[in-house]
C-alpha positions as CSV (number, residue, x, y, z in Angstrom):
1,M,-10.9,-39.4,14.6
2,E,-9.6,-35.9,13.8
3,N,-11.9,-33.4,12.3
4,P,-10.9,-32.0,8.9
5,K,-9.3,-28.6,9.0
6,P,-12.0,-25.9,8.3
7,Y,-11.7,-23.9,5.2
8,S,-9.8,-20.7,5.7
9,I,-10.1,-17.6,3.5
10,F,-6.3,-17.3,3.7
11,Q,-5.8,-20.5,1.8
12,N,-4.2,-20.1,-1.6
13,I,-5.6,-21.9,-4.6
14,R,-2.6,-24.1,-5.7
15,S,-3.9,-24.9,-9.2
16,R,-6.9,-24.7,-11.4
17,E,-8.4,-26.6,-14.3
18,L,-9.4,-24.5,-17.3
19,N,-10.6,-26.3,-20.3
20,G,-8.6,-29.3,-19.5
21,F,-5.3,-27.4,-19.2
22,R,-3.5,-27.2,-15.9
23,V,-2.4,-23.7,-15.0
24,R,1.0,-23.2,-13.3
25,K,0.4,-22.7,-9.6
26,R,0.9,-19.3,-8.1
27,P,4.2,-19.1,-6.3
28,C,4.1,-19.2,-2.5
29,F,6.1,-17.0,-0.2
30,D,8.5,-19.8,0.7
31,D,9.0,-20.6,-2.9
32,I,10.3,-17.1,-3.6
33,A,11.9,-16.2,-0.3
34,S,15.4,-16.6,-1.7
35,E,14.5,-13.9,-4.4
36,F,13.4,-11.4,-1.8
37,S,16.2,-8.9,-1.8
38,E,17.3,-5.4,-1.2
39,I,17.1,-3.2,-4.3
40,G,18.6,0.0,-2.9
41,A,19.2,2.2,0.1
42,I,19.4,5.9,0.8
43,S,20.9,7.9,3.7
44,A,18.8,10.2,5.8
45,E,20.7,13.4,6.0
46,H,20.7,17.1,5.3
47,L,23.7,19.2,4.3
48,G,25.9,16.3,5.3
49,N,24.4,15.9,8.7
50,E,22.8,12.5,9.5
51,T,19.4,12.4,11.0
52,L,17.1,9.7,12.3
53,P,14.2,8.8,9.9
54,M,10.9,8.8,11.9
55,A,8.1,8.0,9.3
56,I,8.0,6.8,5.7
57,S,5.0,6.6,3.3
58,F,4.6,5.7,-0.3
59,C,2.2,7.7,-2.4
60,K,-1.3,6.2,-2.6
61,T,-2.1,6.7,-6.3
62,T,-0.9,4.3,-8.9
63,K,0.9,6.9,-11.0
64,N,2.9,8.2,-8.1
65,S,3.3,5.0,-6.1
66,H,7.1,5.1,-6.7
67,I,7.5,8.3,-4.7
68,L,8.3,7.9,-1.0
69,A,8.0,10.6,1.7
70,M,10.3,10.5,4.7
71,S,10.2,12.6,7.8
72,D,13.0,12.8,10.3
73,E,13.9,13.8,13.8
74,D,15.0,17.3,12.7
75,G,11.6,18.2,11.3
76,F,12.4,17.9,7.6
77,L,10.2,16.3,5.0
78,S,11.9,14.7,2.0
79,L,10.5,13.1,-1.2
80,Y,12.4,10.5,-3.1
81,D,11.8,8.8,-6.5
82,T,12.3,5.1,-5.8
83,G,11.7,4.2,-9.5
84,H,15.4,4.9,-10.2
85,K,17.8,2.0,-10.3
86,F,20.3,2.0,-7.4
87,P,23.8,1.1,-8.6
88,S,25.6,-1.4,-6.4
89,F,28.8,0.7,-6.4
90,A,27.0,3.9,-5.3
91,S,27.0,5.0,-1.7
92,H,23.9,5.7,0.3
93,Q,24.5,9.4,0.1
94,E,24.9,9.3,-3.7
95,N,21.6,7.3,-4.0
96,A,19.9,9.9,-1.8
97,D,21.2,12.8,-3.9
98,K,20.2,11.1,-7.1
99,T,16.7,10.1,-6.1
100,K,15.8,13.1,-3.9
101,I,13.0,15.2,-5.5
102,C,12.8,17.9,-2.9
103,D,12.9,18.5,0.9
104,W,11.9,21.3,3.3
105,L,11.7,22.1,7.0
106,A,8.2,21.2,8.0
107,H,8.4,21.6,11.8
108,E,10.9,22.8,14.4
109,N,10.5,19.4,16.1
110,A,10.5,15.8,15.1
111,V,7.8,14.7,12.6
112,F,6.3,11.4,13.9
113,D,3.8,10.6,11.2
114,I,3.0,11.6,7.6
115,C,-0.2,11.1,5.6
116,W,-0.8,11.6,1.8
117,V,-4.2,13.1,0.9
118,K,-6.2,14.5,-2.1
119,E,-4.6,12.3,-4.8
120,D,-1.1,12.9,-3.4
121,T,-1.3,16.6,-4.0
122,Q,-1.2,17.3,-0.3
123,I,0.6,15.7,2.6
124,L,0.0,16.1,6.4
125,T,2.7,16.1,9.0
126,A,2.3,15.3,12.7
127,S,5.0,16.7,15.0
128,G,6.3,16.8,18.5
129,D,5.5,20.5,18.6
130,Q,1.8,19.4,19.3
131,T,0.6,20.5,15.8
132,M,-0.2,19.1,12.4
133,K,0.4,20.9,9.1
134,V,-1.2,20.5,5.7
135,W,1.4,21.0,2.8
136,D,0.9,21.7,-0.9
137,V,3.4,19.2,-2.3
138,Q,3.9,21.1,-5.6
139,E,4.7,24.4,-4.0
140,M,6.1,23.0,-0.7
141,K,3.9,25.5,1.1
142,C,1.9,25.1,4.3
143,V,-1.8,25.7,3.6
144,G,-3.2,24.9,7.0
145,E,-2.1,24.2,10.6
146,L,-4.1,22.0,12.9
147,T,-3.8,23.1,16.6
148,G,-5.4,21.9,19.8
149,H,-3.4,18.9,21.1
150,T,-1.4,19.5,24.3
151,G,1.1,16.7,23.6
152,S,3.1,15.4,20.7
153,V,0.9,14.2,17.9
154,K,1.9,10.5,17.4
155,S,-0.4,9.2,14.7
156,M,-3.0,10.4,12.2
157,C,-5.2,8.9,9.4
158,S,-7.5,10.3,6.8
159,H,-11.1,9.3,6.0
160,P,-11.1,6.4,3.5
161,T,-13.2,8.4,0.9
162,N,-13.2,12.0,2.1
163,P,-9.6,13.3,2.5
164,D,-10.9,16.5,4.3
165,I,-11.7,14.4,7.4
166,I,-8.7,13.6,9.6
167,V,-8.3,11.7,12.9
168,S,-5.3,12.2,15.1
169,G,-3.9,10.7,18.3
170,S,-1.7,12.4,20.8
171,R,0.6,11.8,23.7
172,D,-1.9,13.8,25.8
173,G,-4.2,10.8,25.8
174,S,-6.8,12.2,23.4
175,F,-7.8,11.7,19.8
176,S,-9.4,14.4,17.7
177,L,-11.4,14.7,14.5
178,W,-10.6,17.5,12.0
179,D,-12.4,18.8,9.0
180,L,-10.1,20.7,6.6
181,R,-13.1,22.4,5.1
182,C,-13.8,24.3,8.3
183,S,-10.9,26.6,7.6
184,S,-13.3,29.2,6.4
185,S,-15.3,29.3,9.6
186,S,-15.2,32.0,12.1
187,K,-13.4,29.8,14.5
188,S,-10.3,29.7,12.3
189,R,-7.6,32.2,12.8
190,R,-4.2,33.0,11.4
191,G,-1.0,31.8,13.1
192,L,2.1,33.8,13.9
193,R,3.5,32.9,10.5
194,G,0.3,33.6,8.6
195,D,-0.7,29.9,8.4
196,L,-4.4,29.2,8.5
197,C,-5.2,27.5,11.9
198,I,-7.9,24.8,11.9
199,H,-9.5,23.6,15.1
200,S,-10.8,20.1,15.8
201,T,-14.5,19.3,15.4
202,A,-14.5,16.7,18.1
203,V,-12.2,15.6,20.9
204,V,-12.2,12.4,23.1
205,R,-9.9,12.7,26.1
206,G,-8.6,9.9,28.2
207,A,-9.5,7.4,25.6
208,H,-7.0,4.8,26.9
209,T,-6.5,5.8,30.5
210,S,-6.4,2.8,32.8
211,P,-7.9,3.0,36.3
212,Q,-4.6,1.8,37.8
213,A,-2.5,4.2,35.7
214,K,-2.6,6.8,38.5
215,R,-0.8,4.4,40.8
216,I,2.1,4.1,38.5
217,R,4.6,6.9,39.2
218,Q,6.9,6.2,36.3
219,C,6.1,7.0,32.7
220,K,2.9,8.9,33.6
221,A,2.8,10.5,30.2
222,A,3.3,7.2,28.4
223,S,0.6,5.6,30.4
224,V,-2.1,7.6,28.7
225,S,-0.6,8.2,25.3
226,I,-2.5,7.2,22.2
227,T,0.1,5.6,19.9
228,S,-2.0,4.8,16.8
229,V,-5.3,5.7,15.2
230,L,-7.1,4.3,12.1
231,Y,-10.1,5.5,10.2
232,L,-11.7,2.2,9.2
233,K,-13.1,1.4,5.7
234,D,-16.7,1.5,6.8
235,Q,-16.3,5.3,6.9
236,V,-17.9,5.7,10.3
237,S,-15.6,3.8,12.7
238,I,-12.2,4.7,14.3
239,A,-9.8,2.3,15.9
240,T,-7.4,3.5,18.6
241,A,-4.6,2.0,20.5
242,G,-2.5,3.3,23.4
243,A,0.7,2.7,25.4
244,V,-1.1,1.6,28.6
245,D,-2.4,-1.8,27.5
246,S,-3.0,-4.2,24.5
247,I,-6.6,-3.2,24.1
248,V,-7.8,-1.9,20.7
249,K,-10.9,0.3,21.0
250,F,-13.4,1.0,18.3
251,W,-15.5,4.2,18.2
252,D,-18.5,5.4,16.2
253,T,-17.9,8.9,14.9
254,R,-21.6,9.6,15.1
255,N,-21.5,9.2,18.9
256,L,-18.2,9.5,20.6
257,K,-19.4,9.4,24.2
258,S,-17.9,5.9,24.6
259,S,-16.3,3.2,22.6
260,V,-18.6,0.8,20.8
261,T,-16.4,-2.3,21.4
262,Q,-12.9,-3.3,22.1
263,T,-10.7,-6.3,21.6
264,C,-7.3,-7.6,23.0
265,P,-5.0,-10.6,22.6
266,N,-6.7,-12.6,25.4
267,L,-10.2,-11.7,26.2
268,Q,-10.3,-14.0,29.2
269,S,-7.2,-12.6,30.9
270,A,-7.1,-9.0,29.8
271,E,-5.9,-7.9,33.2
272,K,-2.5,-9.5,32.6
273,L,-2.0,-7.5,29.4
274,R,-2.1,-4.1,31.1
275,L,1.6,-3.3,30.9
276,H,2.0,-4.3,27.2
277,G,1.1,-1.3,25.0
278,I,0.6,-1.2,21.3
279,S,3.0,0.7,19.1
280,S,1.1,0.8,15.8
281,L,-2.1,-0.3,14.0
282,S,-2.6,-1.0,10.3
283,Q,-5.3,-2.3,8.0
284,D,-5.4,-3.9,4.6
285,Q,-6.7,-2.2,1.5
286,N,-10.2,-3.8,1.9
287,G,-10.4,-3.0,5.6
288,V,-11.2,-6.5,6.6
289,F,-8.1,-7.2,8.7
290,L,-6.3,-5.1,11.3
291,S,-2.9,-5.7,12.7
292,A,-1.6,-4.5,16.0
293,S,2.1,-4.6,17.0
294,C,2.3,-5.2,20.7
295,M,5.1,-4.6,23.2
296,D,5.0,-8.3,24.2
297,N,7.0,-8.9,20.9
298,R,4.0,-10.1,19.0
299,I,1.9,-8.8,16.1
300,Y,-1.8,-9.7,16.4
301,L,-4.1,-10.0,13.4
302,Y,-7.8,-9.3,13.9
303,N,-10.9,-9.7,11.7
304,I,-13.0,-6.6,11.9
305,L,-16.1,-8.6,11.5
306,Q,-15.2,-11.1,14.3
307,L,-13.7,-8.9,17.0
308,E,-15.4,-10.8,19.8
309,K,-13.3,-13.9,18.9
310,G,-10.0,-12.1,19.6
311,P,-7.0,-12.3,17.3
312,L,-7.1,-14.7,14.4
313,R,-3.3,-15.2,14.5
314,S,-0.2,-13.8,16.2
315,F,3.3,-13.5,14.8
316,S,6.4,-13.7,16.8
317,G,10.1,-13.5,16.2
318,C,10.7,-9.8,16.3
319,R,11.7,-7.6,19.3
320,I,9.5,-4.6,20.0
321,E,11.3,-2.7,22.7
322,S,10.2,0.8,21.9
323,F,7.1,2.5,20.6
324,F,9.0,3.6,17.5
325,V,9.0,0.1,16.1
326,K,6.1,-0.2,13.7
327,S,4.4,-3.0,11.7
328,A,2.2,-3.0,8.6
329,I,0.0,-5.5,6.8
330,S,0.3,-5.6,3.1
331,P,-2.5,-4.1,0.9
332,D,-3.6,-7.6,-0.2
333,A,-3.5,-8.9,3.4
334,A,-1.1,-11.6,2.4
335,H,1.9,-10.6,4.5
336,V,2.9,-8.6,7.6
337,V,6.2,-6.7,7.9
338,S,7.5,-5.4,11.2
339,G,10.6,-3.5,12.4
340,S,12.6,-4.8,15.3
341,S,14.9,-3.6,18.0
342,D,17.5,-6.2,17.0
343,G,18.4,-4.4,13.7
344,N,16.3,-6.6,11.4
345,A,13.0,-6.4,9.7
346,Y,10.7,-9.5,9.6
347,I,8.1,-10.6,7.2
348,W,5.4,-13.3,7.9
349,Q,3.0,-14.9,5.4
350,V,-0.4,-14.7,6.9
351,D,-1.7,-18.1,5.7
352,K,1.3,-20.1,6.9
353,D,2.3,-21.3,10.3
354,Q,6.0,-20.7,9.9
355,G,8.7,-18.5,11.2
356,P,9.4,-15.0,9.7
357,I,11.9,-14.1,7.0
358,A,14.5,-11.8,8.3
359,L,15.7,-8.8,6.2
360,N,19.1,-8.2,7.9
361,S,20.8,-5.3,6.1
362,H,20.3,-2.6,8.7
363,D,22.7,-1.9,11.5
364,G,20.3,-0.2,14.0
365,E,16.8,-0.6,15.3
366,V,14.3,-0.8,12.4
367,T,11.4,1.5,13.2
368,A,9.1,2.6,10.4
369,V,7.9,0.3,7.6
370,D,5.6,0.8,4.6
371,W,4.2,-1.3,1.7
372,C,3.9,0.2,-1.8
373,Q,0.2,0.3,-2.7
374,S,0.5,-0.5,-6.4
375,E,3.8,-2.5,-6.8
376,V,3.0,-5.8,-5.0
377,G,5.9,-7.0,-3.0
378,K,7.7,-3.7,-2.7
379,L,8.3,-2.2,0.7
380,A,10.6,0.2,2.5
381,T,12.2,0.0,6.0
382,A,13.7,2.8,8.0
383,S,16.3,2.4,10.7
384,D,18.3,4.2,13.4
385,D,21.4,3.5,11.3
386,F,20.3,6.7,9.3
387,T,19.2,4.8,6.2
388,V,16.0,3.8,4.4
389,R,16.2,0.6,2.5
390,F,14.0,-0.7,-0.3
391,W,13.0,-4.4,-0.9
392,N,11.2,-6.2,-3.7
393,R,10.4,-9.7,-5.0
394,S,10.9,-9.7,-8.7
395,S,9.2,-13.1,-9.3
396,Y,6.0,-12.2,-7.4
397,C,2.9,-12.7,-9.7
398,S,0.7,-9.6,-9.5
399,G,-2.8,-9.2,-10.8
400,T,-2.0,-5.7,-11.9
401,R,0.4,-4.8,-14.7
402,S,2.3,-1.6,-15.3
403,P,1.7,0.3,-18.5
404,S,5.2,-0.7,-19.8
405,S,4.3,-4.4,-19.3
406,K,1.1,-3.9,-21.3
407,R,3.1,-2.4,-24.2
408,R,5.5,-5.3,-24.2
409,R,2.5,-7.7,-24.5
410,V,1.1,-5.8,-27.4
411,M,4.4,-5.8,-29.3
412,A,5.2,-9.5,-28.7
413,I,2.5,-11.0,-31.0
414,P,4.2,-12.6,-33.9
415,S,2.3,-11.7,-37.1
416,L,3.5,-10.2,-40.3
417,D,0.4,-8.1,-40.8
418,R,0.6,-6.9,-37.2
419,R,4.2,-5.9,-37.7
420,L,3.2,-3.8,-40.7
421,L,0.5,-2.1,-38.6
422,M,2.9,-1.6,-35.7
423,N,5.5,0.1,-37.9
424,E,2.8,2.4,-39.2
425,A,1.2,3.2,-35.8
426,L,4.5,3.5,-33.9
427,S,6.2,5.9,-36.4
428,P,7.3,8.9,-34.3
429,R,5.4,12.1,-34.6
430,K,7.1,15.4,-35.1
431,D,5.3,16.9,-32.1
432,S,6.0,14.1,-29.7
433,D,9.2,13.4,-27.8
434,S,7.9,10.2,-26.0
435,P,9.7,7.0,-26.9
436,F,6.5,5.0,-26.3
437,P,3.5,4.7,-28.7
438,S,0.6,7.0,-28.1
439,D,-2.5,5.7,-26.3
440,E,-4.5,6.3,-29.5
441,A,-2.2,4.2,-31.5
442,L,-2.3,1.4,-29.0
443,H,-6.1,1.6,-28.9
444,Q,-6.3,1.2,-32.7
445,I,-3.9,-1.8,-32.6
446,N,-5.8,-3.5,-29.8
447,S,-9.2,-2.9,-31.2
448,T,-8.9,-3.5,-34.9
449,T,-5.8,-5.6,-35.6
450,P,-6.4,-9.3,-36.3
451,I,-4.4,-11.6,-34.0
452,T,-3.5,-15.1,-35.1
453,L,-3.4,-17.5,-32.2
454,P,-1.9,-20.9,-32.1
455,E,-4.4,-23.7,-32.8
456,F,-4.9,-26.1,-29.9
457,G,-7.8,-27.5,-28.0
458,T,-10.9,-29.0,-29.6
459,P,-10.1,-31.3,-32.6
460,E,-12.2,-31.1,-35.8
461,G,-14.1,-34.2,-34.9
462,H,-15.2,-32.8,-31.6
463,K,-16.3,-29.5,-33.3
464,K,-18.5,-31.4,-35.8
465,K,-19.9,-33.5,-32.9
466,F,-21.6,-30.4,-31.5
467,L,-22.7,-29.0,-34.9
468,S,-25.7,-30.1,-36.9
469,G,-27.9,-29.0,-39.8
470,P,-27.0,-25.7,-41.4
471,D,-24.3,-25.0,-38.8
472,L,-22.4,-28.2,-40.0
473,I,-22.8,-27.2,-43.6
474,E,-21.6,-23.7,-43.0
475,F,-18.7,-25.0,-40.9
476,S,-17.5,-27.2,-43.8
477,E,-17.6,-24.4,-46.3
478,K,-14.3,-22.5,-46.9
479,T,-15.8,-19.4,-48.5
480,P,-15.0,-15.9,-47.2
481,K,-18.7,-15.4,-46.3
482,A,-18.7,-18.5,-44.1
483,A,-15.4,-17.6,-42.5
484,L,-16.7,-14.2,-41.6
485,Q,-19.8,-15.7,-40.0
486,S,-17.9,-18.4,-38.1
487,P,-16.9,-17.9,-34.5
488,S,-13.2,-18.1,-35.4
489,S,-13.3,-15.4,-38.0
490,V,-12.7,-12.7,-35.3
491,L,-9.4,-14.2,-34.4
492,N,-8.4,-15.5,-37.8
493,P,-10.0,-13.5,-40.7
494,P,-9.5,-14.4,-44.4
495,S,-6.6,-12.7,-46.2
496,S,-9.0,-10.4,-48.2
497,L,-10.2,-8.9,-44.9
498,K,-6.7,-8.5,-43.7
499,R,-5.8,-6.5,-46.8
500,T,-8.9,-4.4,-46.3
501,I,-7.9,-3.5,-42.7
502,R,-4.3,-2.8,-43.7
503,D,-5.3,-0.5,-46.5
504,Y,-7.6,1.3,-44.2
505,F,-4.9,2.1,-41.7
506,V,-2.4,3.1,-44.5
507,A,-5.0,5.4,-46.0
508,T,-5.7,7.1,-42.7
């Protein structure tokens, strides 16, 4: 007799019963796969010269989530507004010119990673020139330079709650901790260009050096390189991965003498995984799950709370033939996207044992990928074909709504009295150029305007069944006083009260 399948936290709730009414089930990934489409593409170039995009990152705050930062092989940093519509007849270069906000030369070498900090007012860049820089986005000005690595800086990540704390990983085999507030200390000095130099507060060298790495003559630098670092959501732990093996190590920032624990795809046969490095790490918004893209052409998913059990799942179908191919888990931990050396990007649904969905618009190796933090289902992919492409699923049901959708909900209520109030509240002011109603007007409409809802649900006989004594007498009365005191008076007040509310708004 087969045992029933254990309950998984990944399982979706297909339907629910609320007051006897069946709610439409939430669409599954396979239900909407056909509607997952490309919404636009931009070319990566400067002054007509094409360049390879190296890293992409959406802003982290809700109000700026439509802004994408892109770094390239020539050391430039560019910002794009992806909220614009991309005409189907426009070329990639025209889309880039239309959506580009600004760009500037950040380094004299390739920029391998970028990181938004401090409510998107600053951005960090990690470069092959062995330094990191802190940029004021508004002024496009360098406000600090982090020096100390002796190899290319491949990855960095900010503290989940304190943006002044940064962790970085380098090709020299070390990872370092930085405190941007230490710029005023005596250890800080000015660089050749006048940039404020910041030194690391802690360094761990040889974090992923294998005892057998010395025997390997080829790719000596790659054998010790740290490819990805993450500052975990518990605010004290750091995860690191390297090019030497498939092991993910976890460190306690309060004591960095040795790693606290580690995990790998197969705990029993870790020796066989020595030659398969990890190209990138990512975590979901809650920090419960961690994904690792491995050079064995698989992406492994770990539960931070159950590292001793190894990976929960693995996803196959992509080709990871270089350490530039990255993967990322979505903020809600529902999907995983990965680049691929075959020119496609692939998406898996975490809670389904099925093959990936291929996004096949690119013509070169797909490298960097990133999910939009606020717009669920929106992501970007970068490729060696000198383009960055944007994807979305318009039918995906999201728990969060944009301000524009909330306004449409307010104005869609069919009521004559409400229309009168809307006309009064939405009348344009002389000192306002905004086409949308003010927040104060919307607040008055939402808080004081009566809304007439369609009557359905409990019949009159059932209502009387649960009422007795004075409540039954009061329910039977149709006087304004009884209507005001009844539970339904808030949603359906008498006409006299409607006129009073309307006269109040007209007078004010």
